[in-house]
C-alpha positions in Angstrom: -30.1 27.2 -39.4 -27.7 24.9 -37.4 -25.5 25.8 -34.4 -22.5 27.3 -36.1 -24.6 29.0 -38.5 -26.6 31.0 -35.6 -23.6 31.3 -34.1 -21.9 33.0 -36.7 -25.0 35.5 -37.7 -25.7 36.3 -33.5 -22.4 36.0 -31.8 -19.6 36.7 -34.3 -18.5 40.1 -34.9 -18.4 40.8 -38.4 -14.3 41.1 -38.5 -14.2 38.0 -37.0 -16.4 36.6 -39.7 -14.9 37.9 -42.9 -11.1 36.0 -41.2 -13.1 32.7 -40.6 -14.2 33.0 -44.3 -10.7 34.1 -45.7 -8.8 32.0 -48.4 -5.5 32.8 -45.8 -7.5 31.2 -43.1 -9.0 28.0 -45.0 -5.3 27.2 -46.1 -3.5 27.9 -42.8 -6.5 25.6 -40.9 -6.2 22.6 -43.3 -2.1 22.7 -42.8 -3.5 22.5 -39.3 -5.5 19.3 -39.9 -2.8 17.4 -41.4 -0.1 18.6 -39.5 -2.3 16.8 -36.7 -4.2 14.1 -38.5 -7.4 15.7 -38.1 -7.4 14.8 -34.4 -7.8 16.1 -30.9 -4.5 17.2 -29.7 -5.8 16.8 -25.9 -7.0 14.1 -26.7 -3.9 12.7 -28.0 -2.4 13.7 -25.2 -4.5 11.1 -22.4 -3.6 8.1 -25.0 -7.7 8.7 -26.4 -8.2 8.8 -30.2 -11.2 10.7 -30.8 -11.8 13.1 -34.6 -11.6 16.9 -34.4 -14.4 19.3 -34.3 -12.4 22.7 -33.9 -9.1 24.2 -35.3 -8.4 26.6 -32.2 -5.9 29.6 -31.6 -4.1 29.1 -28.7 -3.6 32.6 -28.5 -7.0 34.2 -29.1 -7.6 35.9 -32.0 -9.0 38.8 -30.1 -5.6 39.3 -27.7 -3.3 38.8 -30.7 -4.0 39.4 -34.6 -0.5 39.0 -35.8 -0.8 35.1 -34.8 -4.0 34.7 -36.2 -2.3 32.6 -39.3 0.5 31.6 -37.4 0.1 27.6 -38.0 2.7 27.5 -34.4 -0.5 29.0 -32.6 -3.2 26.7 -34.2 -4.6 22.5 -32.3 -7.0 20.8 -33.4 -9.4 19.7 -30.3 -12.9 18.4 -30.3 -15.1 19.8 -28.9 -15.3 18.8 -25.6 -12.0 19.7 -24.9 -12.4 23.3 -26.8 -15.0 24.1 -24.1 -12.9 23.0 -21.3 -9.9 25.5 -22.8 -12.0 28.1 -23.7 -14.0 27.8 -20.6 -10.5 27.9 -18.4 -9.1 30.7 -20.4 -12.0 32.7 -19.5 -12.2 32.6 -15.7 -7.9 33.4 -16.1 -8.7 36.7 -17.9 -11.1 37.5 -15.7 -8.5 38.3 -13.3 -10.8 37.4 -10.4 -9.8 38.9 -6.7 -11.3 36.8 -3.8 -11.3 38.3 -0.3 -12.3 36.0 3.0 -13.5 37.8 5.6 -14.2 36.4 9.1 -17.4 36.5 10.3 -19.4 38.3 13.2 -18.5 36.9 16.5 -20.6 38.4 18.4 -23.6 37.0 16.1 -22.5 33.4 16.9 
């Protein structure tokens, strides 16, 4: 079992699995691949030519299902760019508040 099959079996919820197996998704995904020439669009911005690995939803599927089949919400990415974008997005969505405190001057 490859890692994609493992992810689909153990991590991806059933509703998402049905979506990614649908004909509608396969069609719009193919259109995005053709539009992006099967290349990572983030790498191209850096003038690096790299083949895509993932068709990524810019606005995540879980946040707005209405954009799930909108080709303007899709971008082709390599694994490195996809992981970077996903990690940046997850830290932004966490809304972590940082509190600065001063040390105890009596101990120092």
